[in-house]
C-alpha positions as CSV (number, residue, x, y, z in Angstrom):
1,M,41.5,3.8,-1.8
2,S,38.8,2.6,0.7
3,K,38.1,-0.9,1.7
4,E,35.4,-1.1,-1.0
5,G,38.0,-0.2,-3.6
6,I,36.5,3.2,-4.4
7,N,38.1,6.6,-4.4
8,V,37.2,8.3,-1.3
9,S,36.3,11.9,-1.2
10,Q,36.9,13.6,2.2
11,G,35.7,17.0,3.1
12,T,35.0,19.1,6.2
13,I,31.8,20.5,7.7
14,V,31.3,24.3,7.3
15,K,27.6,24.6,8.4
16,V,25.0,22.6,10.3
17,S,21.3,23.5,9.9
18,G,19.2,20.8,11.5
19,P,19.2,17.7,9.2
20,L,21.2,19.7,6.6
21,V,25.0,19.7,6.7
22,I,27.1,21.6,4.3
23,A,30.6,20.3,3.7
24,E,33.4,21.7,1.5
25,G,36.3,19.8,-0.2
26,M,33.8,17.3,-1.8
27,R,34.8,17.9,-5.4
28,D,35.2,14.2,-6.2
29,A,31.9,13.2,-4.7
30,N,28.7,12.7,-6.8
31,M,25.1,13.7,-6.4
32,F,23.1,11.2,-4.2
33,D,26.3,9.6,-2.8
34,V,26.0,8.2,0.7
35,V,28.4,9.9,3.1
36,R,29.6,9.4,6.7
37,V,29.4,12.6,8.7
38,S,31.7,13.4,11.6
39,E,33.5,11.0,14.0
40,H,30.0,9.6,14.8
41,R,29.8,8.2,11.2
42,L,26.2,9.5,10.8
43,I,24.6,8.4,7.5
44,G,23.8,11.1,5.0
45,E,23.1,11.7,1.3
46,I,24.4,14.4,-1.0
47,I,21.4,16.3,-2.4
48,E,23.1,19.4,-3.9
49,M,26.5,20.3,-5.2
50,H,28.0,23.8,-5.7
51,G,31.6,23.6,-6.8
52,D,33.3,21.7,-4.1
53,R,30.5,22.4,-1.6
54,A,28.0,19.5,-1.0
55,S,24.7,19.9,0.8
56,I,24.1,16.7,2.7
57,Q,20.8,15.4,4.1
58,V,21.6,13.5,7.3
59,Y,19.4,10.6,8.2
60,E,20.2,10.8,11.9
61,E,20.1,13.3,14.7
62,T,22.7,16.1,14.1
63,A,22.8,17.7,17.5
64,G,26.3,18.5,18.7
65,L,27.9,18.5,15.2
66,G,30.1,21.5,14.4
67,P,32.3,23.0,11.7
68,G,35.6,21.4,11.0
69,E,34.4,17.8,11.5
70,P,35.2,15.3,8.7
71,V,32.8,14.1,6.0
72,V,33.7,10.9,4.0
73,S,32.0,9.8,0.8
74,T,31.4,6.1,0.3
75,G,31.2,6.6,-3.5
76,A,27.9,4.7,-3.8
77,P,24.3,5.9,-3.9
78,L,21.8,5.1,-1.1
79,S,21.0,1.4,-1.9
80,V,19.0,-1.4,-0.3
81,E,20.0,-5.0,0.1
82,L,17.6,-7.4,-1.6
83,G,17.7,-11.1,-0.8
84,P,16.3,-13.7,1.6
85,G,15.6,-12.3,5.0
86,L,13.4,-9.4,4.0
87,I,10.1,-11.0,4.9
88,E,9.0,-10.8,8.5
89,N,11.6,-8.2,9.1
90,I,11.1,-4.6,10.5
91,F,13.4,-1.9,9.1
92,D,13.8,1.8,9.7
93,G,13.7,4.4,6.9
94,I,17.2,3.5,5.6
95,Q,16.8,-0.2,5.9
96,R,18.5,-0.9,9.2
97,P,16.9,-3.9,11.0
98,L,15.2,-2.6,14.2
99,V,15.3,-5.9,16.0
100,K,19.0,-6.3,15.4
101,M,19.6,-2.7,16.6
102,R,17.7,-3.2,19.8
103,E,19.9,-6.2,20.5
104,M,23.0,-4.0,20.0
105,V,22.0,-0.8,21.8
106,G,18.7,-1.4,23.7
107,S,15.4,0.3,23.0
108,N,16.7,3.8,22.2
109,I,18.6,4.0,18.9
110,T,21.9,5.7,19.3
111,R,23.7,7.6,16.5
112,G,26.1,6.1,14.0
113,I,25.1,2.5,14.3
114,D,26.4,0.5,11.4
115,V,24.4,-2.6,10.9
116,T,23.7,-4.6,7.7
117,A,20.1,-4.9,6.5
118,L,20.3,-8.7,5.8
119,D,21.8,-11.1,8.3
120,R,25.2,-12.2,7.1
121,S,25.5,-15.3,9.3
122,K,22.2,-17.0,8.6
123,K,22.3,-19.8,6.1
124,W,19.5,-20.3,3.6
125,D,18.6,-23.5,1.8
126,F,19.2,-22.8,-1.9
127,Q,17.7,-25.1,-4.6
128,P,18.9,-24.4,-8.2
129,T,16.3,-24.3,-11.0
130,V,18.9,-24.2,-13.8
131,K,21.9,-26.4,-14.6
132,K,25.4,-25.9,-15.9
133,G,25.5,-24.9,-19.6
134,D,22.1,-23.1,-19.5
135,K,21.9,-19.7,-21.1
136,V,20.6,-17.0,-18.7
137,T,19.8,-13.3,-19.0
138,A,19.1,-10.5,-16.4
139,G,16.0,-11.4,-14.4
140,D,16.0,-15.1,-15.0
141,V,15.3,-17.2,-11.9
142,I,18.3,-19.5,-11.2
143,G,17.1,-20.9,-7.9
144,K,14.7,-20.7,-5.0
145,V,14.8,-20.3,-1.3
146,Q,11.8,-21.1,1.0
147,E,12.0,-17.9,3.0
148,T,8.8,-18.4,5.0
149,S,6.2,-21.2,4.9
150,I,4.2,-19.0,2.5
151,V,6.9,-17.1,0.4
152,E,9.2,-18.8,-2.0
153,H,12.1,-16.4,-2.6
154,R,13.3,-16.5,-6.2
155,I,16.9,-15.8,-6.7
156,M,17.3,-13.9,-10.0
157,V,20.3,-13.0,-12.3
158,P,21.3,-9.4,-11.4
159,Y,20.6,-6.6,-13.9
160,G,23.3,-6.3,-16.6
161,V,24.5,-9.9,-16.4
162,Q,23.8,-12.4,-19.2
163,G,25.7,-15.5,-20.4
164,T,26.0,-19.2,-19.7
165,I,25.9,-20.9,-16.3
166,E,29.5,-22.1,-15.7
167,E,28.8,-23.5,-12.2
168,I,25.8,-23.7,-9.9
169,K,25.6,-25.2,-6.4
170,S,22.8,-26.4,-4.1
171,G,22.8,-26.5,-0.3
172,S,22.9,-24.0,2.6
173,F,24.6,-20.6,2.0
174,T,24.7,-17.1,3.5
175,V,23.5,-14.2,1.3
176,E,27.1,-13.3,0.5
177,E,28.4,-16.7,-0.6
178,T,28.6,-17.5,-4.3
179,V,25.8,-19.9,-5.4
180,A,26.5,-19.7,-9.2
181,K,29.0,-18.4,-11.8
182,V,28.0,-17.0,-15.1
183,R,30.4,-16.8,-18.1
184,T,29.5,-13.6,-20.0
185,E,29.8,-13.0,-23.7
186,N,33.1,-11.1,-23.0
187,N,34.4,-14.3,-21.4
188,E,34.3,-12.8,-17.9
189,L,33.3,-14.9,-15.0
190,V,30.6,-13.3,-12.8
191,D,29.9,-14.6,-9.3
192,I,26.3,-14.6,-8.3
193,C,25.2,-14.6,-4.7
194,M,21.7,-14.5,-3.2
195,M,21.8,-10.8,-2.4
196,Q,21.6,-7.9,-4.8
197,K,21.9,-4.2,-4.1
198,W,19.8,-1.6,-5.8
199,P,19.8,2.3,-5.5
200,V,16.5,3.3,-4.0
201,R,15.9,6.4,-6.2
202,I,16.0,4.5,-9.5
203,G,13.0,2.3,-10.4
204,R,13.9,-1.4,-11.1
205,P,13.7,-2.2,-14.8
206,Y,11.0,-4.5,-16.4
207,R,10.3,-5.6,-19.9
208,E,7.0,-3.8,-20.5
209,K,4.1,-2.2,-18.6
210,L,0.7,-3.8,-19.0
211,P,-2.7,-2.2,-18.5
212,P,-4.5,-3.4,-15.3
213,N,-7.1,-6.0,-15.9
214,A,-8.2,-7.6,-12.6
215,P,-9.4,-6.1,-9.3
216,L,-7.4,-6.1,-6.1
217,V,-10.0,-7.7,-3.9
218,T,-9.8,-6.1,-0.5
219,G,-12.9,-7.6,1.3
220,Q,-14.0,-4.0,2.1
221,R,-17.5,-3.6,0.6
222,V,-17.5,0.1,0.0
223,I,-14.1,-0.3,-1.9
224,D,-14.7,-3.5,-3.9
225,T,-18.3,-2.5,-4.9
226,L,-18.3,1.2,-5.4
227,F,-14.7,2.3,-5.9
228,P,-12.6,-0.7,-6.8
229,L,-8.9,-0.8,-7.2
230,A,-7.1,-2.8,-9.9
231,K,-4.0,-4.9,-9.4
232,G,-1.1,-2.7,-10.3
233,G,-3.2,0.4,-9.7
234,V,-2.7,3.5,-7.5
235,A,-5.0,4.8,-4.9
236,A,-5.0,7.6,-2.3
237,V,-6.9,7.7,1.1
238,P,-7.0,11.3,2.2
239,G,-8.9,12.3,5.3
240,P,-8.7,14.4,8.5
241,F,-7.4,13.2,11.8
242,G,-9.6,10.5,13.4
243,S,-11.4,9.6,10.2
244,G,-9.8,6.1,10.1
245,K,-7.0,6.3,7.5
246,T,-4.7,4.0,9.4
247,V,-7.4,1.4,10.0
248,V,-8.3,1.5,6.3
249,Q,-4.6,1.0,5.5
250,H,-4.3,-1.9,8.1
251,Q,-7.5,-3.5,6.6
252,L,-6.0,-3.4,3.2
253,A,-2.7,-4.8,4.4
254,K,-4.5,-7.6,6.2
255,W,-7.0,-8.7,3.6
256,A,-6.0,-7.5,0.1
257,D,-5.3,-10.5,-2.2
258,A,-1.7,-9.7,-2.7
259,D,1.1,-12.2,-2.3
260,I,3.4,-9.8,-0.5
261,V,2.6,-6.7,1.6
262,V,5.1,-3.9,2.2
263,Y,3.8,-1.5,4.9
264,I,5.6,1.9,5.3
265,G,4.8,3.8,8.5
266,C,6.2,7.1,7.4
267,G,6.2,9.8,10.2
268,E,3.1,8.3,11.8
269,R,2.6,8.1,15.6
270,G,4.6,5.4,17.3
271,N,1.5,3.7,18.8
272,E,0.0,3.2,15.3
273,M,3.1,1.3,14.3
274,T,2.9,-0.6,17.6
275,D,-0.6,-1.7,16.7
276,V,0.7,-3.1,13.4
277,L,3.7,-4.9,15.1
278,K,1.4,-6.5,17.7
279,E,-1.5,-7.4,15.4
280,F,0.1,-8.7,12.2
281,P,1.9,-11.7,13.8
282,E,-1.3,-12.8,15.5
283,L,-3.6,-12.4,12.5
284,K,-4.3,-15.4,10.3
285,D,-4.0,-14.9,6.6
286,P,-7.4,-16.0,5.1
287,K,-5.8,-17.7,2.1
288,T,-3.1,-19.7,3.9
289,G,-4.1,-19.9,7.5
290,E,-0.6,-18.8,8.5
291,S,0.4,-15.6,10.3
292,L,0.2,-12.5,8.2
293,M,3.7,-11.5,9.1
294,K,4.9,-14.4,7.0
295,R,4.3,-12.4,3.8
296,T,4.9,-8.9,5.2
297,V,7.8,-6.4,5.2
298,L,7.5,-3.5,7.6
299,I,9.3,-0.2,7.4
300,A,8.8,1.8,10.6
301,N,9.8,5.4,10.5
302,T,7.8,7.0,13.3
303,S,7.3,10.7,14.0
304,D,10.0,10.9,16.6
305,M,12.7,9.5,14.3
306,P,14.9,12.0,12.3
307,V,12.8,13.9,9.8
308,A,15.1,13.4,6.8
309,A,14.9,9.5,7.0
310,R,11.2,9.9,6.2
311,E,12.2,10.9,2.7
312,A,14.2,7.8,2.3
313,S,11.7,5.4,3.8
314,I,9.2,5.8,0.9
315,Y,11.9,4.9,-1.7
316,T,13.2,2.1,0.5
317,G,9.8,0.5,0.7
318,M,9.1,1.0,-3.0
319,T,12.4,-0.7,-4.1
320,I,11.7,-3.7,-1.8
321,A,8.2,-3.9,-3.3
322,E,9.6,-3.8,-6.9
323,Y,12.0,-6.6,-6.1
324,F,9.2,-8.9,-5.1
325,R,7.2,-7.8,-8.1
326,D,10.2,-8.8,-10.3
327,M,9.8,-12.3,-8.9
328,G,6.3,-12.4,-10.5
329,Y,4.4,-11.7,-7.3
330,S,1.4,-9.4,-6.7
331,V,2.6,-6.8,-4.2
332,A,0.6,-4.3,-2.2
333,L,2.4,-1.3,-0.9
334,M,0.9,0.9,1.9
335,A,2.4,4.3,2.5
336,D,1.1,5.8,5.7
337,S,1.3,8.7,5.2
338,T,2.7,10.6,2.2
339,S,1.9,13.9,3.9
340,R,4.6,13.3,6.5
341,W,7.0,12.5,3.6
342,A,6.0,15.8,1.9
343,E,6.7,17.6,5.2
344,A,10.2,16.2,5.3
345,L,10.7,17.5,1.7
346,R,9.4,20.9,2.9
347,E,11.8,21.0,5.8
348,M,14.8,20.2,3.6
349,S,13.7,22.6,0.9
350,G,13.4,25.4,3.5
351,R,16.9,24.6,4.9
352,L,18.4,24.7,1.4
353,E,16.8,28.1,1.0
354,E,14.9,27.1,-2.2
355,M,12.1,29.2,-3.5
356,P,8.9,27.9,-1.7
357,G,5.9,26.9,-3.6
358,E,2.3,26.7,-2.3
359,E,2.1,26.5,1.6
360,G,5.9,26.4,1.8
361,Y,6.1,23.0,0.0
362,P,8.9,22.8,-2.7
363,A,7.9,23.5,-6.3
364,Y,8.9,20.0,-7.3
365,L,6.4,18.3,-4.8
366,G,4.1,17.2,-7.7
367,S,6.9,15.6,-9.7
368,R,8.3,13.8,-6.7
369,L,4.9,12.3,-5.9
370,A,4.5,11.3,-9.5
371,Q,7.9,9.6,-9.5
372,F,6.8,7.6,-6.5
373,Y,3.4,6.5,-7.8
374,E,4.6,5.9,-11.4
375,R,6.7,3.0,-10.1
376,A,3.5,1.0,-9.4
377,G,1.9,-1.0,-12.2
378,R,1.4,-4.4,-13.7
379,V,4.5,-5.5,-15.7
380,V,6.1,-8.2,-17.7
381,C,9.3,-8.9,-15.6
382,L,12.8,-9.2,-17.0
383,G,13.9,-12.8,-17.8
384,S,13.1,-15.2,-20.5
385,D,10.0,-16.8,-18.9
386,G,7.8,-13.7,-19.5
387,R,6.3,-13.8,-15.9
388,E,4.0,-11.1,-14.8
389,G,4.2,-9.1,-11.6
390,A,2.0,-6.4,-10.2
391,L,2.7,-3.6,-7.7
392,T,-0.3,-1.7,-6.2
393,A,0.5,1.5,-4.3
394,I,-2.0,2.9,-1.8
395,G,-0.9,6.2,-0.1
396,A,-2.7,7.8,2.9
397,V,-2.7,11.6,2.9
398,S,-3.3,13.6,6.1
399,P,-4.4,17.1,5.0
400,P,-4.4,19.5,8.0
401,G,-8.0,20.0,9.1
402,G,-9.3,17.7,6.4
403,D,-8.8,20.4,3.8
404,L,-8.6,18.5,0.5
405,S,-7.6,21.7,-1.4
406,E,-4.1,21.7,0.2
407,P,-1.1,21.0,-2.1
408,V,-0.2,17.4,-1.1
409,T,-3.8,16.1,-1.7
410,Q,-4.1,18.1,-4.9
411,A,-0.8,16.9,-6.3
412,T,-1.7,13.3,-5.4
413,L,-5.2,13.5,-7.0
414,R,-3.5,14.5,-10.3
415,I,-1.7,11.2,-10.4
416,I,-3.8,8.5,-8.8
417,K,-6.8,6.7,-10.4
418,V,-8.7,5.8,-7.2
419,F,-9.8,8.3,-4.6
420,W,-11.2,7.1,-1.3
421,G,-12.2,10.4,0.4
422,L,-12.6,10.0,4.2
423,D,-15.2,12.2,5.8
424,S,-15.0,13.4,9.4
425,S,-18.8,13.8,9.6
426,L,-19.2,10.1,8.8
427,A,-16.5,9.3,11.3
428,Y,-18.4,11.3,14.0
429,R,-21.5,9.3,13.3
430,R,-19.5,6.2,13.8
431,H,-19.9,5.1,10.2
432,F,-16.7,3.2,9.3
433,P,-15.0,2.9,6.9
434,A,-15.8,6.6,6.6
435,I,-15.4,6.7,2.8
436,N,-17.7,9.4,1.4
437,W,-19.6,7.8,-1.4
438,L,-20.5,11.1,-3.0
439,Q,-16.9,12.4,-3.2
440,S,-14.9,9.3,-3.9
441,Y,-14.3,7.9,-7.4
442,S,-12.5,5.1,-9.2
443,L,-11.3,5.2,-12.8
444,Y,-10.9,1.4,-13.0
445,L,-14.7,0.9,-12.9
446,D,-15.1,-0.2,-16.5
447,I,-12.3,-2.7,-16.5
448,I,-13.2,-4.2,-13.1
449,G,-16.9,-4.1,-13.8
450,K,-16.3,-6.3,-16.9
451,W,-14.1,-8.7,-14.9
452,I,-16.7,-9.1,-12.1
453,S,-19.5,-9.5,-14.6
454,E,-17.5,-12.4,-16.2
455,N,-16.4,-14.0,-13.0
456,I,-19.1,-13.3,-10.4
457,S,-22.4,-12.3,-11.9
458,R,-23.8,-10.7,-15.1
459,D,-26.0,-8.2,-13.2
460,W,-23.2,-6.8,-11.0
461,E,-22.9,-3.5,-13.0
462,T,-26.6,-2.9,-12.9
463,L,-26.7,-3.5,-9.1
464,R,-23.7,-1.2,-8.6
465,S,-25.2,1.7,-10.7
466,D,-28.6,1.3,-8.9
467,T,-26.8,1.5,-5.5
468,M,-25.0,4.7,-6.5
469,R,-28.2,6.2,-7.9
470,I,-30.2,5.5,-4.7
471,L,-27.4,7.1,-2.6
472,Q,-27.4,10.2,-4.8
473,E,-31.2,10.5,-4.7
474,E,-31.0,10.2,-0.9
475,A,-28.6,13.2,-0.8
476,E,-31.0,15.2,-2.9
477,L,-34.1,14.2,-0.8
478,E,-32.3,15.0,2.5
479,E,-32.7,18.7,1.9
480,I,-36.5,18.4,1.4
481,V,-36.8,16.2,4.5
482,R,-35.0,18.8,6.6
483,L,-37.4,21.5,5.4
484,V,-40.8,19.8,5.5
485,G,-40.2,16.4,7.2
486,V,-40.3,12.9,5.9
487,D,-44.1,12.6,5.9
488,A,-44.4,15.1,3.1
489,L,-42.6,12.8,0.7
490,S,-44.3,10.4,-1.7
491,P,-44.3,6.7,-0.9
492,S,-41.8,5.9,-3.6
493,D,-39.4,8.6,-2.3
494,R,-39.8,7.2,1.2
495,L,-38.9,3.8,-0.2
496,T,-35.8,5.3,-1.8
497,L,-34.8,6.8,1.6
498,E,-35.3,3.5,3.4
499,A,-33.3,1.6,0.7
500,A,-30.5,4.1,1.0
501,K,-30.5,3.7,4.8
502,S,-30.3,0.0,4.4
503,I,-27.4,0.3,1.9
504,R,-25.6,2.6,4.3
505,E,-26.1,0.7,7.5
506,D,-26.3,-2.9,6.4
507,Y,-23.8,-2.8,3.5
508,L,-21.4,0.1,3.5
509,H,-20.9,0.2,7.3
510,Q,-18.4,-2.5,8.1
511,N,-16.8,-3.4,11.4
512,A,-13.0,-3.9,11.1
513,F,-12.9,-5.5,14.5
514,H,-15.7,-8.1,14.0
515,E,-14.4,-11.6,13.1
516,V,-16.9,-12.2,10.3
517,D,-17.7,-8.7,9.1
518,T,-14.0,-7.6,8.8
519,Y,-13.7,-9.4,5.4
520,T,-16.4,-10.0,2.7
521,S,-15.7,-12.1,-0.4
522,L,-16.9,-10.8,-3.8
523,N,-19.6,-13.6,-3.9
524,K,-21.0,-12.5,-0.5
525,Q,-20.9,-8.8,-1.5
526,Y,-22.9,-9.7,-4.6
527,R,-25.5,-11.7,-2.6
528,M,-25.8,-8.9,0.1
529,L,-26.3,-6.2,-2.5
530,K,-28.8,-8.3,-4.4
531,L,-30.8,-8.9,-1.2
532,I,-30.8,-5.2,-0.1
533,L,-31.8,-4.0,-3.6
534,G,-34.2,-7.0,-3.9
535,F,-36.2,-5.3,-1.1
536,Y,-36.2,-2.0,-3.0
537,Y,-37.3,-3.6,-6.3
538,S,-40.0,-5.7,-4.7
539,G,-41.1,-2.8,-2.6
540,K,-41.7,-0.7,-5.7
541,K,-43.9,-3.4,-7.2
542,A,-45.8,-3.6,-3.9
543,L,-46.4,0.2,-3.8
544,E,-47.8,0.0,-7.3
545,A,-50.2,-2.7,-6.2
546,G,-51.4,-0.4,-3.5
547,V,-49.5,-1.8,-0.4
548,S,-49.1,0.9,2.3
549,I,-45.5,2.1,3.0
550,K,-46.0,1.3,6.8
551,E,-46.7,-2.4,6.1
552,L,-43.8,-2.6,3.8
553,F,-41.3,-1.1,6.3
554,E,-42.6,-3.5,9.1
555,L,-41.9,-6.7,7.2
556,P,-40.3,-9.3,9.6
557,V,-37.7,-10.2,7.0
558,R,-36.1,-6.8,7.2
559,E,-34.3,-7.6,10.4
560,K,-32.7,-10.7,8.8
561,I,-31.6,-8.5,5.8
562,G,-29.9,-6.1,8.3
563,R,-28.1,-9.0,10.0
564,A,-27.1,-10.8,6.8
565,K,-23.6,-9.3,6.9
566,Y,-22.7,-11.4,9.9
567,T,-23.3,-14.7,8.0
568,P,-20.1,-16.8,7.9
569,E,-18.6,-17.3,4.3
570,D,-19.4,-21.0,4.2
571,Q,-23.1,-20.5,4.9
572,V,-23.6,-17.6,2.5
573,N,-25.5,-19.3,-0.3
574,S,-27.9,-21.4,1.8
575,H,-28.7,-18.6,4.3
576,F,-29.2,-15.9,1.6
577,N,-31.4,-18.2,-0.5
578,E,-33.6,-18.6,2.6
579,I,-33.9,-14.8,3.2
580,E,-34.7,-14.2,-0.5
581,K,-37.4,-16.8,-0.4
582,E,-38.9,-15.2,2.8
583,L,-38.7,-11.7,1.3
584,N,-40.6,-12.9,-1.9
585,E,-43.2,-14.7,0.2
586,Q,-43.9,-11.8,2.5
587,I,-44.1,-9.3,-0.3
588,E,-46.5,-11.6,-2.3
589,A,-48.6,-12.0,0.8
590,L,-48.9,-8.2,1.1
591,I,-49.8,-7.8,-2.6
592,A,-52.4,-10.7,-2.4
593,K,-54.0,-9.0,0.6
594,E,-54.4,-5.7,-1.4
595,V,-55.8,-7.5,-4.5
596,Q,-58.5,-9.2,-2.4
């Protein structure tokens, strides 16, 4: 028996192939058990069993391992620790805290480090919300811990426990100390502490799944206006190198109106993760005025870390996100990037000598991606209070050479509801976010259009569809302009081109590094769009009245329309009313001149 009180299965290594280790004598072990490999006690997971032979995916560097070394099973699947201490923390792919590891071994992570995810010595202030004699069921909140100044951590009854509260304490405790005792129906006494463990590959249970009904406001105009995402929805951001995927992911992590952000840097460059680690603590949350880190969990698994741990990092992040969803929070999960995760799958599949699918990826790539994205959604949580939580998943995809027909992108597109296609030609023209408005789509348009019409303005849907129509007409006219020049077009077509240019440059183009322009509220988005299209509608009337196109384009108000996006949020209504008034006056003056 081991110290955990579980039968231990011990075997020996017979083959080492990169991150794959094959051990025999593992008859008593189970699929997905966590094992300790060799004297170095490297962490691995059983991914295949043949008789007493186990194929093990090792999450650390396997250099120097050889046949004959021992492999010991822990008898438990790969699990994460869930409890106070997750927020503001930075973990690697298998939930080891990186700050703690640095304190232990310095800046280079050595092999076989055994460190607990949550700090066992730190005491948290626990306030009970139930009393002795109360009936509780799995998922019920029994107390709260103020984890950061923003996040209230709700301590829930673990899955599978229900009964009556026999004892509950208040005061300061570590995550392992008992805070309550529950007497079950079988008359057993169950100790409840503030920490739960959950296997990462199994989705956390909920009562029911609900259809999404409200937008996840991101403050990014091209997203919120043209291709909105619902709370509890799934989206993908595919794009070639240098098209701004990571910046889009950072923007969403910073500004999306979620209570908690889980950011997974999966196989990305180290400097990109460094940007996140440097920026997030300094950035102010627009809603609370506190540091963004106070509601963020980071999982850093950079490209120089062992490849197999990428595969785990995605599930680790998803399980942590589900845990906060179960508390009744709205959680946004960023996975940057799922392509690197798929590459880890491909590597392992090759080493296992499985039959390759398209481009060498395993045949089960699509179903694995679906398993991941399906865990997102808006749900009624377990527990008797019927609270709602939402988990929105946004995955970046890095297709080689920007080729959207490659397997990872195609498998993702079959699952997700929102597609923000990044375009290298827009990125070369310095148009950011480089989301191509002709390729991208959102299947939540009807639901969200209805919500915005009820909460922001009735004419929102009309403005949006006119914007899309103008941009599509521009794409059709561009071909003619290339052949015969802009002067050959009719005045109304030239007005369409000018309106499209204004939509592109003054509305869709957004500077992520400008303090005002980085975030636009829905009200400001509506006012901006109304202003830009107001010029288009008034211009049409003026052309009908006989006003020349040249005079129309030279209106002094146009510069103000172009600069309107730099208006601070508190001045939006007064400033925009002013510009609208000027626009109407200048157009009327032109028409009056023609009539005379």
